[in-house]
Structures are given as structure tokens and as C-alpha cells.
C-alpha positions in Angstrom: 53.6 -0.7 -19.9 55.2 1.4 -17.2 53.0 3.7 -15.0 54.1 6.9 -16.7 53.3 5.4 -20.2 49.9 4.1 -19.2 46.9 6.0 -20.8 45.3 6.5 -17.4 48.5 8.1 -16.1 48.4 10.6 -19.0 44.7 11.3 -18.4 45.3 12.0 -14.7 48.3 14.2 -15.4 46.3 16.2 -17.8 43.4 16.5 -15.3 45.8 17.7 -12.6 47.1 20.4 -15.0 43.6 21.7 -15.5 42.8 19.7 -18.6 40.4 16.9 -17.6 38.7 14.8 -20.2 36.0 16.5 -22.2 32.7 16.6 -20.2 30.9 15.0 -23.1 29.2 12.2 -21.3 31.5 9.6 -22.7 33.2 6.6 -21.2 36.9 6.0 -22.1 38.1 2.4 -21.7 41.8 1.9 -21.5 43.9 -1.2 -20.8 44.3 -2.4 -17.3 47.3 -1.1 -15.4 50.3 -3.2 -14.5 49.9 -4.6 -11.0 46.9 -6.1 -9.1 44.3 -3.4 -9.5 41.6 -2.1 -11.9 40.4 1.4 -11.8 37.2 3.4 -12.3 37.9 7.1 -12.5 35.1 9.7 -12.5 35.4 13.2 -13.9 32.7 15.7 -14.6 30.5 14.1 -17.3 33.3 11.7 -18.3 34.4 8.3 -16.9 37.6 6.3 -17.5 37.7 2.6 -16.9 41.0 0.7 -16.7 39.6 -2.8 -16.3 40.8 -6.1 -17.6 37.5 -6.9 -19.4 36.4 -6.4 -23.0 35.1 -2.9 -23.8 31.8 -4.3 -25.1 31.2 -6.3 -21.9 31.9 -3.2 -19.8 29.6 -0.9 -21.7 26.8 -3.4 -21.8 26.6 -3.1 -18.0 26.1 0.7 -18.1 23.2 2.9 -18.8 24.5 5.4 -21.4 22.0 8.0 -20.2 23.4 7.9 -16.6 26.6 9.9 -16.4 27.4 8.4 -13.0 26.7 4.8 -13.9 30.3 3.6 -13.6 30.4 4.8 -10.0 27.0 3.2 -9.1 27.2 0.3 -6.6 25.6 -2.1 -9.0 28.4 -1.6 -11.6 31.2 -1.6 -9.1 29.9 -4.8 -7.5 29.7 -6.4 -11.0 33.4 -5.4 -11.6 34.8 -6.4 -8.3 32.1 -7.8 -5.9 32.4 -4.5 -4.0 30.4 -3.9 -0.8 29.1 -0.4 -0.6 26.8 1.3 1.9 24.4 4.2 1.4 22.0 6.0 3.6 19.5 8.9 3.5 18.5 10.8 6.5 15.1 12.4 6.6 15.3 16.2 6.8 13.4 16.2 10.0 16.0 13.9 11.6 19.1 15.7 10.5 21.7 17.4 12.7 21.5 14.8 15.4 24.3 12.4 14.4 22.0 9.9 12.6 24.2 9.8 9.5 27.3 9.1 11.5 25.4 6.4 13.5 24.2 4.7 10.3 27.6 4.8 8.7 29.3 3.4 11.8 27.0 0.4 12.1 27.1 -0.5 8.3 30.3 -2.5 8.5 28.5 -5.0 10.8 26.4 -6.0 7.8 29.2 -7.3 5.6 31.3 -10.4 6.0 34.2 -10.2 8.3 37.3 -8.9 6.6 35.5 -7.4 3.6 36.1 -3.7 2.9 33.1 -1.5 2.9 32.9 1.6 0.7 30.7 4.7 1.0 30.3 7.5 -1.6 29.3 11.0 -0.9 29.3 13.9 -3.3 32.2 16.2 -2.3 29.6 19.0 -2.2 27.5 17.2 0.3 29.6 18.4 3.3 27.3 17.0 5.9 27.6 13.5 4.4 31.4 13.8 4.0 31.7 14.9 7.7 29.5 12.0 8.9 31.5 9.4 6.9 34.8 10.7 8.1 33.5 10.8 11.7 32.4 7.2 11.4 35.9 6.2 10.3 35.6 6.1 6.5 38.8 7.8 5.1 38.3 9.9 2.0 40.0 8.1 -1.0 38.8 10.4 -3.8 36.8 9.8 -6.9 38.8 6.8 -8.1 37.9 3.2 -7.2 40.7 0.6 -7.3 39.8 -3.1 -7.3 42.2 -6.0 -6.7 42.1 -8.5 -9.5 41.5 -12.0 -8.2 41.9 -13.9 -11.4 
């Protein structure tokens, strides 16, 4: 199926036009896209999975009460063996570059050549700034994973 015909493409076009999926807490599972990637897209209170696995298997890995479950590191690692870092800076230690330092050293903890991902809520400007300063380019709310099989 061509990119423009794929259900994920239609969902993204609708979202860009101001009509995102209903914020009803649901998870939409669509077929995988042509090409070598799977996708997990997160919208307010709605997630879309374009992954080459059975719907039942995907949903069994997710807590239906957790609206952010498809973007949690444990699910992303189960889908694609993804390495992800996270950190929390104590309020008394903030504004001293600690977040940037933690983010900068994190790649040394994963195997050579493996990509390392970090997530920050777009509203958490301090975390976004620290990740960008440490060399993590913003890629948005969509996670793409190379299929290996």
C-alpha cells in the first residue's frame, strides 16, 4: 500500500489539519507501513501503532489504564529492543547543568553503535533544553523502529 493510502498517513494528515484522533484513551492498531520501519504515534489520550505484530499481542503488553503506555520504555524495548535513558534532577540541584551532564554521559552506558533515545514532555522546557544541549535532536512524538526480521 502506498504511503498516501496507508491508514497512518491519513491519521497524520487529519491531525495536521486540526482533527487528531479522538482523545478517548484508545489505541488504534493499523498495518505496518511499507519499508523497514514500524511506528508508535502518540496523540493526546490516543495512540496509533503501525507494527507488524498481531493486535492481541500488542495490546497484551499495554496497561489499558495508562494512556502513555505505548511510549513507555518497557513497551518500546519489547517492540524493538530500544535503548532509552531517563533522569530526574532533585529540585535542590536544578539550574546547574546536572540534567545536561546526565544526558551527555548516558550514551556511554549502551553498546557501541546502538542508538539511545530520550523522552521529555514538550511542556517540560528545562528537560527539552538539557537534552538538546547534550546532543539529542528532537524527533517528535513518533517513534520509528527498523524491522530486523
